[in-house]
C-alpha positions in Angstrom: 0.0 0.0 0.0 1.3 3.5 -0.8 -0.2 6.5 -0.2 0.8 10.2 -0.8 -0.5 11.5 -4.2 -1.0 11.0 -7.8 1.5 8.2 -8.8 3.0 10.7 -11.3 2.7 13.5 -9.1 3.6 12.8 -5.9 6.0 9.6 -5.9 8.3 11.1 -3.7 9.5 13.9 -1.6 12.0 16.3 -1.4 15.4 14.8 -2.1 18.7 16.7 -2.6 20.5 15.7 -6.2 24.5 15.6 -5.4 26.6 15.5 -8.5 30.5 15.2 -8.2 32.4 17.6 -10.7 36.0 18.5 -9.6 36.4 20.7 -12.2 33.9 22.9 -11.6 34.4 26.5 -9.8 31.0 26.9 -8.9 28.7 25.0 -6.8 25.1 24.0 -7.0 22.5 22.5 -4.8 19.5 20.7 -6.2 16.5 19.4 -4.6 13.4 17.9 -6.3 10.0 17.2 -5.0 6.7 15.1 -6.5 6.6 12.9 -9.5 9.4 10.4 -11.2 9.4 12.9 -14.2 10.3 15.8 -11.8 13.6 13.7 -11.0 14.3 12.7 -14.4 14.1 16.7 -15.2 16.4 17.4 -12.5 19.2 15.1 -14.1 18.9 17.4 -17.5 19.0 20.0 -15.5 22.2 18.9 -13.8 23.7 17.9 -17.4 22.9 21.0 -18.5 24.9 22.9 -15.7 27.9 20.6 -15.6 28.5 21.2 -18.9 28.9 24.8 -17.7 31.4 24.2 -15.0 29.3 23.2 -12.2 29.8 20.8 -9.4 27.1 19.7 -7.2 27.0 20.0 -3.1 24.6 18.0 -0.6 25.1 21.4 1.2 22.9 24.3 0.3 24.5 26.6 2.9 27.7 26.4 0.8 26.0 26.4 -2.5 26.2 29.3 -4.8 23.1 28.6 -6.8 20.1 26.5 -5.3 17.5 25.3 -7.5 14.0 23.6 -6.0 12.3 21.5 -8.8 8.7 21.5 -7.6 5.4 19.9 -8.0 1.8 21.7 -8.4 -0.3 18.8 -7.7 -2.2 19.5 -4.6 -1.6 22.4 -1.8 0.6 20.3 0.4 2.8 19.6 -2.3 3.6 24.0 -2.8 3.7 24.1 1.1 6.2 22.1 1.4 8.3 24.2 -1.2 7.5 27.5 0.6 8.5 26.2 3.6 11.9 24.8 2.2 12.3 28.6 0.5 12.1 30.2 4.2 15.3 28.0 5.0 17.0 29.2 1.9 16.6 32.6 2.9 18.1 32.1 5.9 21.3 31.9 4.2 20.6 34.4 1.8 20.7 37.1 4.9 24.5 36.0 5.5 24.9 35.4 1.8 23.3 37.9 -0.4 25.0 36.5 -3.7 23.2 33.4 -3.4 21.0 33.1 -6.4 17.7 31.0 -5.7 15.6 29.2 -8.5 12.4 27.7 -8.8 11.7 25.2 -11.4 9.1 22.8 -12.8 5.2 22.7 -12.2 4.7 25.2 -9.4 7.2 27.9 -11.4 5.0 27.2 -14.6 1.9 27.9 -12.5 2.7 30.9 -10.7 5.4 32.6 -13.1 6.5 36.0 -12.4 4.0 36.0 -9.8 6.8 34.0 -8.0 9.1 36.4 -7.7 6.5 38.8 -5.9 4.9 36.4 -3.5 8.6 34.8 -2.5 11.4 38.0 -2.7 14.2 35.5 -2.1 13.4 34.2 -5.4 15.7 34.8 -8.2 15.1 32.3 -10.9 11.5 31.1 -12.0 12.0 28.7 -15.1 9.3 26.1 -16.4 9.9 22.6 -17.5 10.6 23.2 -21.4 13.3 25.9 -20.4 16.1 24.2 -18.8 18.5 24.9 -21.5 18.2 28.4 -20.7 19.3 28.0 -17.4 22.7 29.4 -17.7 21.7 32.5 -19.3 19.2 33.0 -16.4 21.9 32.8 -13.9 24.1 35.4 -15.7 21.1 38.0 -15.7 20.7 37.3 -12.0 24.4 37.6 -11.5 24.3 40.9 -13.3 21.5 42.2 -10.8 18.2 41.0 -12.7 15.6 38.8 -11.8 15.0 36.1 -14.2 11.9 34.3 -15.8 11.6 32.0 -18.4 8.0 29.8 -18.5 7.9 29.5 -21.9 6.0 26.2 -22.9 7.1 24.1 -26.1 5.8 22.3 -28.7 9.0 20.5 -29.7 11.3 20.1 -26.8 12.2 17.0 -25.6 15.6 17.3 -24.2 16.2 14.2 -26.5 19.9 15.2 -27.0 20.8 15.3 -23.6 22.5 12.9 -21.9 21.0 13.1 -18.4 23.3 13.0 -15.1 22.3 10.0 -13.1 21.8 11.9 -9.7 21.8 9.9 -6.2 21.9 6.5 -8.5 22.0 3.4 -7.3 23.6 2.4 -10.5 21.3 -0.3 -11.2 18.0 1.5 -12.3 17.2 4.6 -14.3 14.4 6.6 -15.9 13.8 7.5 -19.4 11.4 10.4 -20.3 9.7 9.2 -23.9 7.1 11.7 -23.8 6.1 15.3 -22.3 3.4 17.1 -21.7 -0.3 15.9 -21.3 -3.5 16.2 -23.8 -6.3 14.8 -21.9 -7.5 18.1 -19.8 -9.0 15.7 -16.9 -10.8 18.8 -15.1 -8.9 18.3 -11.6 -5.5 18.3 -13.0 -3.1 21.1 -13.6 -0.5 19.0 -15.5 -1.4 20.3 -19.3 -1.1 23.6 -17.9 2.3 23.4 -16.3 3.9 20.7 -18.4 2.1 21.7 -22.3 1.1 20.2 -25.0 1.7 16.6 -25.5 4.6 15.5 -27.5 6.8 11.9 -28.1 10.5 12.0 -27.9 12.1 10.4 -31.2 12.1 6.5 -30.4 16.1 6.0 -31.6 17.0 8.5 -29.1 15.3 6.3 -26.4 16.2 3.3 -27.7 20.0 4.5 -27.6 19.8 5.8 -24.2 18.6 2.4 -22.8 21.2 0.4 -24.5 24.0 3.0 -23.2 22.7 2.6 -19.7 22.7 -1.5 -19.9 26.4 -0.6 -21.1 27.1 1.5 -17.9 25.8 -1.4 -15.9 22.1 -0.5 -15.3 19.9 -3.5 -15.0 16.1 -1.5 -15.3 14.7 1.1 -17.0 11.4 3.0 -16.5 10.0 4.8 -19.3 8.5 8.0 -18.2 5.6 10.0 -19.6 2.4 11.8 -18.5 0.2 9.1 -20.6 2.8 6.5 -22.1 0.2 4.7 -24.1 -0.4 7.8 -26.1 3.2 7.6 -27.4 3.4 7.7 -31.0 6.4 9.3 -33.4 5.4 10.0 -36.9 8.3 12.1 -38.4 7.7 14.5 -35.3 4.3 15.2 -35.6 1.8 15.8 -32.9 -0.7 13.1 -32.3 -3.6 15.2 -32.7 -2.2 16.6 -36.3 -2.1 13.1 -37.7 -4.8 11.6 -40.2 -5.6 7.8 -39.5 -3.3 6.2 -41.8 -0.3 8.2 -40.6 -0.9 7.3 -37.1 -1.2 3.6 -38.2 2.1 3.6 -39.5 3.6 5.6 -36.6 5.8 3.9 -34.0 3.8 3.3 -31.2 4.1 2.6 -27.5 3.7 -1.1 -28.0 6.7 -0.7 -30.9 8.8 0.7 -28.5 8.4 -1.6 -25.6 9.5 -4.2 -28.2 12.6 -2.7 -29.1 13.5 -1.4 -25.7 13.3 -5.2 -24.4 15.3 -6.4 -27.8 18.5 -4.6 -26.3 19.1 -7.5 -23.7 17.0 -10.1 -22.1 19.1 -9.2 -18.7 17.7 -5.4 -19.1 14.1 -5.0 -17.6 11.6 -2.5 -18.5 8.9 -0.7 -16.1 6.5 2.1 -17.4 4.5 5.0 -16.2 1.8 6.1 -15.9 -0.8 4.3 -18.0 -4.2 5.7 -19.3 -7.2 3.4 -19.4 -8.8 5.1 -22.3 -5.2 4.9 -24.4 -4.0 1.3 -23.1 -4.2 -1.1 -26.2 -4.2 -4.6 -26.4 -1.2 -4.1 -28.5 0.9 -3.1 -25.5 -0.5 -6.0 -22.9 0.7 -8.5 -25.7 4.0 -6.8 -25.7 4.4 -7.5 -21.9 3.0 -11.2 -22.5 5.8 -11.7 -25.1 8.9 -10.3 -23.4 10.0 -11.8 -20.1 12.1 -8.7 -19.4 8.9 -6.5 -19.7 7.8 -6.4 -15.7 4.4 -7.6 -15.4 3.3 -4.3 -13.6 0.6 -2.0 -14.7 -0.2 1.6 -13.0 -3.6 2.3 -14.1 -5.3 5.6 -12.6 -9.0 5.3 -12.1 -9.5 8.1 -9.7 -13.1 6.9 -9.2 -15.1 4.1 -9.4 -18.5 6.2 -10.6 -19.2 6.7 -14.5 -21.1 10.0 -13.3 -17.9 11.1 -11.6 -15.7 10.5 -13.9 -17.4 12.0 -16.5 -17.2 15.4 -13.8 -13.6 14.6 -13.8 -13.2 14.5 -17.9 -11.4 10.9 -17.4 -12.7 9.8 -20.7 -13.8 6.2 -19.8 -16.5 5.0 -18.0 -16.4 2.1 -14.7 -17.6 -0.4 -17.7 -14.4 0.4 -19.7 -12.1 0.4 -16.6 -13.3 -3.0 -16.2 -12.9 -4.2 -19.4 -9.3 -2.8 -19.4 -8.8 -5.0 -16.0 -10.4 -7.9 -17.6 -7.8 -7.8 -20.9 -4.8 -7.3 -18.4 -6.1 -10.6 -16.4 -6.5 -12.8 -19.6 -3.6 -11.2 -21.5 -1.1 -10.8 -18.8 -2.5 -13.5 -15.8 -0.2 -12.5 -13.1 -0.2 -8.8 -13.7 0.6 -6.4 -10.5 -1.9 -3.4 -10.6 -1.9 -0.3 -8.6 -4.0 2.8 -9.0 -4.5 6.3 -7.9 -7.8 7.4 -6.0 -9.2 10.3 -5.5 -12.1 11.0 -3.0 -14.1 13.9 -2.1 -14.3 15.4 -5.6 -16.8 18.3 -6.4 -20.2 16.9 -5.3 -19.1 13.8 -4.7 -22.4 11.6 -3.3 -22.4 9.0 -0.7 -23.2 6.9 -3.8 -20.4 7.5 -5.8 -18.2 7.0 -2.9 -19.8 3.5 -2.6 -18.6 2.8 -6.5 -15.4 3.4 -5.7 -15.4 1.0 -2.8 -17.2 -1.5 -5.1 -14.7 -1.4 -8.2 -11.7 -1.2 -5.3 -13.2 -4.4 -3.7 -13.9 -6.2 -7.3 -10.3 -5.4 -8.5 -8.0 -5.8 -5.4 -5.1 -3.4 -6.4 -1.8 -4.2 -5.0 -1.0 -0.7 -4.4 -2.8 2.7 -4.4 -2.0 6.4 -4.4 -4.9 7.9 -2.6 -5.4 11.5 -1.5 -8.5 13.9 -0.9 -9.4 16.2 -3.6 -7.6 19.6 -3.4 -8.6 22.2 -5.6 -6.2 23.6 -8.1 -6.3 27.0 -9.5 -6.8 27.6 -13.4 -8.2 23.6 -13.9 -11.5 23.4 -15.7 -12.7 21.8 -12.1 -11.8 25.4 -10.5 -13.8 27.0 -13.3 -16.9 25.1 -13.5 -17.4 23.4 -10.3 -17.8 24.2 -6.7 -15.2 22.2 -4.0 -18.5 21.8 -1.8 -17.2 18.4 -0.2 -16.5 19.0 3.5 -13.1 18.5 4.5 -14.3 16.0 7.2 -16.3 14.2 4.5 -13.1 14.0 2.1 -10.8 12.6 5.4 -13.3 10.2 6.2 -13.7 8.4 2.8 -10.2 9.0 2.2 -9.4 6.6 5.7 -12.1 4.3 4.3 -10.1 3.9 1.1 -6.9 3.7 2.6 -7.9 1.0 5.3 -9.4 -1.1 2.5 -6.5 -0.8 0.2 -4.2 -2.0 3.1 -6.1 -5.2 3.1 -6.0 -5.7 0.0 -2.2 -4.8 0.0 -2.0 -7.6 2.5 -3.7 -10.0 1.0 -1.8 -9.4 -2.5 1.5 -9.8 -0.8 0.6 -12.9 1.1 0.0 -14.4 -2.1 3.8 -14.1 -2.7 4.5 -16.4 0.3 6.0 -19.6 -0.9 6.6 -18.7 -4.0 9.8 -18.5 -5.7 10.1 -14.6 -7.3 13.0 -13.4 -9.8 14.5 -10.3 -8.1 16.7 -7.8 -9.3 19.1 -6.9 -6.3 18.9 -2.7 -6.0 20.7 -2.3 -2.8 20.8 -2.5 1.4 17.6 -3.1 3.4 16.7 0.5 5.3 16.2 -1.8 8.5 19.3 -4.2 7.8 22.5 -4.0 6.5 22.7 -7.5 6.2 19.9 -7.8 3.7 19.7 -6.7 0.3 16.3 -5.8 -1.5 15.0 -5.5 -5.0 11.6 -5.6 -6.7 9.8 -8.5 -8.5 8.3 -8.4 -12.0 4.8 -7.0 -10.0 7.1 -4.3 -8.2 6.5 -5.7 -4.9 9.6 -5.5 -2.8 11.4 -8.3 -1.5 14.1 -8.4 1.0 16.6 -11.2 1.6 20.0 -12.3 3.3 22.9 -10.2 1.3 25.0 -13.8 0.9 27.8 -13.4 -1.5 25.4 -11.4 -4.2 25.6 -7.6 -5.4 23.7 -4.8 -6.6 22.9 -5.6 -10.3 22.7 -9.2 -9.9 19.5 -11.2 -10.6 18.5 -13.7 -7.9 15.7 -16.4 -7.2 14.2 -15.7 -3.9 11.8 -17.9 -1.9 9.3 -15.6 -0.3 8.7 -17.3 3.2 6.7 -14.6 4.9 5.6 -11.0 4.5 4.8 -7.6 5.8 2.0 -5.5 4.7 3.7 -5.0 1.3 7.0 -6.5 1.4 8.0 -10.2 0.9 10.8 -11.6 3.2 12.6 -15.0 2.0 16.0 -16.3 0.9 18.1 -17.1 -1.9 17.6 -20.4 -3.8 
């Protein structure tokens, strides 16, 4: 069970990124919040600034430039950023030359208002303007505030080789699309990350191959909606005729191509959308043992009337059709989802439909949160955030309790079975234990023995906790 927020928008909290570059003359401190895409973007930023001679530090008090990569999915995410900026302000009082920059979705949402609201911020840069950071820093050094929040219809950073930050040397992210065209009424992403565009497939395949040659053994293909990936001579998907789309390079094609790099390279992906996931993708997963049997398929609500208000593009029945196809084509597939409680005008009956859908599917994991209105979204313009906070939270607690039950049941089903696990590192709870994940994305812990990171091991699960299998290598 996982509780923190939308999987692509709240998967990890703030982490400092550390990049060693002994040739640098200035130091940068880079911290990221929110989704996997933000952490991937931070690796692009690190590459851009390393090319300008910056070395990185994990101590913001000794940095020349502090950059915070932000999330805007809900109020709590933005509040964490504002509180962090207050800490940076204390440093700026005795080091007035310190440059503080805000990047990412929150920067894009607030734009130049950020400079007015947060007096210590010097740079505001959106997700499509990271190439401009060296110039923006120069502007601040010259005594000016600097803003670049222009969104692009072409930018994918395909030609920039990301610097793998805080890497375990085993797993890595690869961005395959940017932006989103789905326009869910509750979501700010289309406004903070722009229109959807796909990255040229050969650059993705080459990046995955290079990572494998460097010793990485798992890549996660990232996008706001990976299933809508389509490359057809660089045209936007909505610009294509039906015939051009049929001839295009699809997400299923991309999965096939990356899987063929080596059977020793595992592939995961996130995030899928029910209205776009095709059987071709499911068959690609089934064809390749090294494409993990795990799908994150956000549902948000189990009610068709609610899904219509959310502008999700599918019904409860259509969601069940996708679940049925997954169960048929990939019988042992792990499933996770996103669930929002208390969206505008949600009734007791609509909430009950979410509960009944959860009972029917029994997800392995879920990201669950109460609705938080975001300025500028269709929901903020069209609907009233009228569900009382106490009801939102009560419904959320019911969803959490049920998911804990289902997570425990699903994890327990793995006990007594042998799992192929990629060793990712040392367990946080014991230096004598390694951890990794099985194909279904369940964490597995086992004694280190003579094994090492990056190896595949077969683990017999002997017991479990709520969401972790514990066993021995056989």
